[in-house]
Steps between C-alpha positions, in 0.01 A plus 500: 500500500334235285134409534600150613719621785246764604223239506709263709601782734134598550399137560786456748400816687135389505599163645710673768205721595276195510737331745503817714120495500504139622710611797272797571181289478651235728586771753148643477343157557738416785387815680127473431426471874755757621322800654573825316687331214465680165533301181762584240459522124761509222472775237692451179301459178354853479842664541655257252227577247561873546871450432432287191251757368753780547740326261259549209386850597648826384333817626363741243663788683815483706637800686849614406768482768769765524730283710561137588392558861154625399209266554367333188127519427499133397725201556477153358480230768714188475290192578805336661499765773148409615506299822211330681373685805347354812208712615313468830120517478407730789154591374305176519395293801381140493488402867396684817858480633629739231634223278415535131598158361208324330618137472268420210624800301863413576453139386346625175797734451739209564321292237504785248869559567583131451314498167686812387835347595414188299407718204830689524696174520317360196560821304870484586516136386323598178754777429790261548317240292483748211876555522553125506290461183705763321828340606390155381402627156 
């Protein structure tokens, strides 16, 4: 896979996760007064980074396997297999009714997410702009 296609794939995946986060934050804010409601978060970047790091890592020692059904001591992760996960936050509490949605925090997360989406869109436009420059030359 070329660097260009990998970059565009990563930007596309990041934009998809950003749109999922918008949905999750909207749901959290819509239920800010619902007794017992627990907010949801989206986990993605840490697992993606782990998969990307595994592509450049080769262990110093790898156990030999006598058969194909034996468990390997190390496997390389494919970044394309990493999917965003919705995770409920059961540990925190914001209100006395058991709800843990802090509207101010959620609005800040929405703003941050919108800025990240804009950055991803601009980076995608830049990548296509570079291709356009090469094709015009």
